[in-house]
C-alpha positions in Angstrom: 6.0 6.3 16.9 7.2 3.9 14.2 5.5 4.6 11.0 5.4 1.8 8.4 4.0 1.8 4.9 3.3 -1.4 3.0 2.4 -0.6 -0.6 2.3 -2.2 -4.1 0.0 -3.4 -6.8 -3.0 -5.5 -6.3 -2.1 -9.1 -5.5 1.5 -8.6 -4.2 0.6 -9.6 -0.6 0.4 -6.3 1.1 -2.2 -7.3 3.7 -0.4 -10.6 4.3 2.9 -9.0 5.1 1.4 -6.1 6.9 -0.2 -8.5 9.3 3.1 -10.4 9.8 4.8 -7.0 10.6 2.0 -6.2 13.0 2.4 -9.6 14.7 6.2 -9.0 15.0 5.7 -5.8 17.0 2.8 -7.0 19.1 4.9 -10.0 20.2 7.4 -7.4 21.4 4.6 -5.9 23.6 3.9 -2.9 21.4 0.5 -1.5 20.6 0.0 -1.5 16.8 -2.7 -0.1 14.6 -3.0 -1.4 11.0 -5.0 0.6 8.4 -5.6 -1.1 5.0 -7.0 1.2 2.5 -9.7 1.5 1.3 -11.2 0.9 4.8 -14.8 0.1 5.1 -15.3 2.0 8.4 -15.8 5.4 6.7 -17.6 7.1 3.8 -14.5 7.6 1.7 -13.2 4.1 2.0 -16.6 2.6 1.1 -16.9 4.9 -1.9 -13.4 4.0 -3.1 -14.1 0.3 -2.9 -17.4 0.7 -4.8 -15.6 2.6 -7.6 -12.9 -0.1 -7.8 -15.5 -2.6 -8.9 -16.9 -0.2 -11.5 -15.7 0.5 -15.0 -14.6 3.5 -17.1 -12.6 6.6 -16.5 -15.0 8.2 -14.1 -14.8 5.2 -11.7 -11.0 5.2 -12.0 -10.9 8.9 -11.0 -13.5 8.3 -8.2 -11.5 5.4 -6.9 -8.3 7.4 -6.8 -9.8 10.5 -5.2 -11.8 8.6 -2.5 -8.8 6.4 -1.8 -6.6 9.4 -1.1 -9.3 11.0 1.1 -9.5 7.7 3.0 -5.7 7.7 3.5 -5.8 11.3 4.7 -8.6 10.5 7.2 -6.5 7.6 8.6 -3.5 9.9 9.0 -5.7 12.5 10.8 -7.2 9.9 13.1 -4.2 7.8 14.0 -0.9 9.5 13.3 1.1 10.6 16.4 -1.5 9.2 18.8 0.3 8.4 22.0 -1.6 5.1 22.5 0.2 3.5 19.6 3.8 2.5 19.3 3.6 1.5 15.6 1.2 2.4 12.9 1.1 0.4 9.6 -0.5 1.9 6.6 -1.4 -0.4 3.7 -2.0 1.2 0.3 -0.7 4.6 1.1 1.0 6.6 -1.7 1.2 4.2 -4.7 -2.5 4.7 -5.4 -1.3 7.8 -7.2 0.2 5.5 -9.9 -3.3 4.6 -11.0 -3.8 8.2 -12.2 -2.8 9.3 -15.7 1.1 9.5 -15.9 1.5 13.3 -15.7 -1.1 13.6 -12.9 0.4 10.6 -11.1 3.8 12.2 -10.8 2.3 15.5 -9.6 0.0 13.8 -7.1 2.7 11.5 -5.8 5.1 14.4 -5.2 2.4 16.6 -3.6 1.3 13.8 -1.2 4.8 12.7 -0.5 5.7 16.2 0.7 2.4 16.5 2.5 1.8 13.2 4.4 4.1 11.5 6.9 6.9 9.3 5.5 9.7 7.3 7.0 12.5 4.9 6.3 10.0 2.1 6.9 8.3 2.4 3.5 8.0 -0.9 1.6 7.0 -1.4 -2.0 6.1 -5.0 -2.6 6.7 -6.0 -6.2 5.8 -8.9 -8.5 5.6 -9.3 -12.3 2.3 -8.7 -13.9 2.3 -12.4 -15.1 2.7 -13.5 -11.5 -0.1 -11.2 -10.3 -2.5 -12.4 -13.1 -2.0 -16.0 -11.8 -2.9 -14.9 -8.3 -6.0 -13.1 -9.5 -7.3 -16.4 -11.0 -8.1 -17.5 -7.4 -10.4 -14.5 -6.8 -14.1 -14.5 -7.3 -14.4 -10.8 -8.2 -11.8 -8.6 -9.9 -11.2 -4.9 -9.6 -10.9 -2.7 -12.7 -7.1 -2.4 -12.4 -6.6 -6.2 -12.3 -5.9 -6.8 -15.9 -2.5 -7.5 -17.5 -2.4 -4.3 -19.5 -3.3 -2.1 -16.4 -0.8 -3.9 -14.2 2.0 -3.3 -16.8 1.2 0.4 -17.0 0.7 1.0 -13.3 3.8 -1.1 -12.2 6.0 1.0 -14.6 4.7 4.2 -13.1 4.9 2.9 -9.5 8.5 1.8 -9.8 9.5 5.3 -11.0 7.7 6.8 -8.0 9.1 4.6 -5.3 12.8 4.5 -6.2 13.8 5.6 -2.7 11.7 3.0 -0.9 12.6 -0.5 0.3 11.6 -2.6 -2.8 10.9 -6.2 -2.0 10.1 -8.9 -4.5 7.1 -11.1 -3.6 7.5 -13.5 -6.5 8.9 -16.2 -4.2 7.3 -17.7 -1.1 5.6 -15.8 1.7 8.4 -16.9 4.0 11.1 -15.7 1.7 9.4 -12.3 1.3 8.9 -12.1 5.1 12.6 -12.8 5.7 13.6 -10.0 3.3 11.2 -7.6 5.1 12.5 -8.8 8.5 16.1 -8.0 7.6 15.1 -4.4 6.7 13.1 -4.0 9.8 15.9 -5.3 12.0 18.3 -2.9 10.4 16.0 0.1 10.8 15.0 -0.8 14.4 18.7 -0.9 15.4 19.0 2.7 14.2 16.0 3.9 16.4 
């Protein structure tokens, strides 16, 4: 099974590019499952989403904990299932960057050693200024979608994902998709 992770801060285009990756493999006749966390099909995902629209430290902690439980549930339910050729996880490990710095490093390392990983791990990146522009088009903002939060979380995230495939999404969707395609082509040749 090919295991792909698409992660990054809010507004970088994770879902857009995950769906393009899904389409790529489905067009090759593969059976693909895509899980975009938090998912609304389970208790933990619904609780995480609700907390994201709240305010304060308690909701930040709730959002992070429920999000991780949602991810673990997806792994348990779909990882290594013979009916899928490819599984794509959106919002997977970088959620730990939303925790306080010391806890973020510990949580990331713990989960990185505990959950499935692969060479197919993508961190989509854009500057906080670019992300703020993208949020202007949204009706409702989550608690982490402020300039100051984006600067703090991005700094932590980039330290955590230094061994991932880091792709800039500051240019067009087509340009980003082309960068991702090059990495996928290279990794698929190794398989």
